[in-house]
C-alpha atoms as one frame of an Amber mdcrd trajectory, in Angstrom:
protein
 143.909  -2.292 148.477 143.869   0.549 151.025 146.256   2.752 149.059 145.943
   6.496 148.700 144.311   7.696 145.432 143.592   4.166 144.190 140.853   1.608
 143.695 142.691  -1.719 143.335 141.419  -5.250 144.015 143.376  -8.502 143.830
 141.879 -12.009 143.774 144.416 -14.876 143.851 143.378 -18.386 142.874 140.268
 -17.240 141.034 140.814 -20.218 138.742 141.909 -23.678 139.852 145.274 -25.014
 138.694 143.622 -27.260 136.086 141.422 -24.391 134.829 144.455 -22.098 134.600
 146.405 -24.687 132.592 143.402 -25.147 130.300 143.099 -21.410 129.624 146.839
 -21.032 129.122 146.803 -23.710 126.400 143.825 -22.055 124.664 145.337 -18.579
 124.885 148.657 -19.661 123.391 146.856 -19.774 120.028 145.974 -16.063 120.032
 147.491 -13.815 117.376 150.675 -12.920 119.278 152.973 -10.326 117.672 156.136
  -8.527 118.703 155.376  -4.900 117.890 157.952  -2.352 116.762 157.464   1.092
 118.292 159.045   4.449 117.574 160.465   5.711 120.863 162.608   8.835 120.983
 163.117   8.705 117.192 164.310   5.117 117.102 162.571   1.830 116.405 162.364
  -0.516 119.381 160.828  -3.977 119.622 158.519  -4.467 122.598 160.098  -6.808
 125.206 157.056  -9.125 125.077 154.471 -10.396 122.589 151.084  -8.706 122.306
 147.622  -9.323 120.888 144.657  -6.974 120.605 141.039  -8.128 120.234 137.797
  -6.200 120.416 134.477  -5.120 118.986 134.277  -4.050 115.357 135.891  -0.634
 114.818 137.691  -0.498 118.162 141.312   0.685 118.108 143.918   2.288 120.327
 146.955   4.454 119.705 150.324   4.046 121.371 153.616   5.775 120.585 152.031
   7.448 117.584 150.820   4.179 116.070 147.271   2.974 115.630 146.316  -0.627
 116.416 142.994  -2.012 115.165 141.307  -4.806 117.098 141.118  -8.343 115.761
 137.637  -9.890 115.949 136.915 -11.752 119.186 137.739 -15.474 119.287 135.709
 -18.011 121.262 137.808 -18.213 124.421 137.807 -14.402 124.796 134.102 -14.152
 123.944 133.405 -16.559 126.822 135.664 -14.771 129.311 134.436 -11.241 128.507
 130.839 -11.380 129.883 131.890 -13.454 132.888 134.628 -10.945 133.722 132.293
  -7.969 133.213 129.802  -9.551 135.626 132.544 -10.257 138.187 133.851  -6.672
 138.023 130.296  -5.297 138.245 129.772  -7.212 141.497 133.093  -6.037 142.948
 132.648  -2.373 141.988 128.892  -2.166 142.588 128.042  -0.771 139.156 127.616
  -2.069 135.617 130.930  -2.690 133.864 131.326  -3.506 130.177 134.376  -4.359
 128.084 134.846  -3.910 124.338 138.554  -4.723 123.994 141.326  -6.962 125.309
 145.033  -6.174 125.113 147.034  -9.309 125.817 150.681  -9.685 126.832 152.719
 -12.863 126.422 155.841 -12.879 128.587 157.981 -15.720 127.224 160.231 -15.804
 130.313 161.628 -13.485 132.959 163.498 -11.400 130.374 160.215 -10.127 128.947
 158.881  -7.148 130.826 156.858  -3.932 130.800 158.217  -0.559 131.913 156.599
   2.066 134.113 153.405   3.504 132.646 149.798   4.384 133.404 146.823   3.293
 131.317 145.722   6.888 130.815 145.271   7.157 127.049 142.327   9.382 125.995
 140.507   6.340 124.553 140.141   4.929 128.075 138.270   7.899 129.548 138.774
   9.555 132.943 138.472   6.603 135.326 138.936   3.384 133.353 138.385  -0.115
 134.700 141.255  -2.424 133.739 140.625  -6.092 134.548 143.791  -8.178 134.336
 143.687 -11.994 134.198 146.949 -13.863 134.765 147.891 -17.380 133.669 151.269
 -19.104 133.901 154.340 -18.003 135.821 153.820 -15.773 138.857 155.381 -12.342
 138.320 155.989  -9.254 140.440 153.767  -6.294 139.555 154.938  -2.947 140.908
 153.073   0.282 141.643 154.533   3.720 142.348 152.640   6.907 143.114 153.082
   9.711 140.589 153.327  12.469 143.199 154.786  10.832 146.312 157.329   8.204
 147.330 154.745   5.440 147.862 155.498   2.100 146.216 153.827  -1.302 146.427
 154.496  -4.767 145.039 151.993  -7.516 144.219 152.850 -11.052 143.170 150.375
 -11.828 140.372 149.801 -15.559 140.634 148.595 -18.161 138.174 144.800 -17.957
 137.851 144.479 -14.540 139.496 142.522 -11.367 138.748 143.693  -7.780 139.329
 141.195  -4.922 138.945 142.402  -1.323 138.664 139.596   1.249 138.733 138.675
   4.765 139.900 141.542   7.255 139.990 144.269   4.591 139.962 145.577   5.496
 136.492 145.561   9.220 137.324 147.766   8.797 140.400 149.771   5.580 139.937
 152.273   4.065 137.502 152.677   0.299 137.244 155.271  -2.043 135.741 156.234
  -5.686 135.361 160.043  -5.812 135.836 162.487  -8.400 134.550 162.961 -11.453
 136.728 165.930 -13.417 135.404 165.202 -16.513 137.500 161.752 -16.968 135.921
 162.009 -19.490 133.077 158.305 -20.168 132.505 155.951 -18.108 130.318 153.043
 -15.969 131.491 149.926 -14.789 129.650 148.182 -11.630 130.838 144.812 -10.475
 129.469 143.775  -6.875 130.170 140.109  -6.233 129.427 139.022  -2.611 129.072
 136.441  -0.287 127.499 137.771   2.010 124.766 135.951   5.193 123.818 136.731
   5.599 120.122 135.740   8.116 117.515 134.425   6.609 114.248 137.003   5.440
 111.726
């Protein structure tokens, strides 16, 4: 996308409808959990289900809590090298992933607020590769230091890549959409730089 201070690529229809349905059914069996976070000194349940898979010893911290990766399962182990190869071709350099944070949006009430994937574990210019299966949902961007905003409709079977300085300069969110009744599964592959346990 030709946006200031960003390196964003969107590929709709990367998977056929039958392939997308197949992956959705497989991914429904992941270890989905509704996490409880401590925000502003009160416990809040995340408005979506999440799962976290990765290499042995990989973890991330969010809202003061540490989350350790579950060992890769077959469907993710198959997607990971294919996705790394695809991103390497798009970005023109070797990309590797060692973790996947998944989001299960049960309907349009489930959402994700404004944030940037700028945790220290991700490094300076992380590559976040986001696969989308199920209901199409709006995905919003807003610049941290200007009034720029953009909206993408993330469709069933699509891939969104956020790289370069995107996380340094842009927030993103997935807002509520009350008319959406169908579920959506989103897989975000990334490389986490962790210190030893």
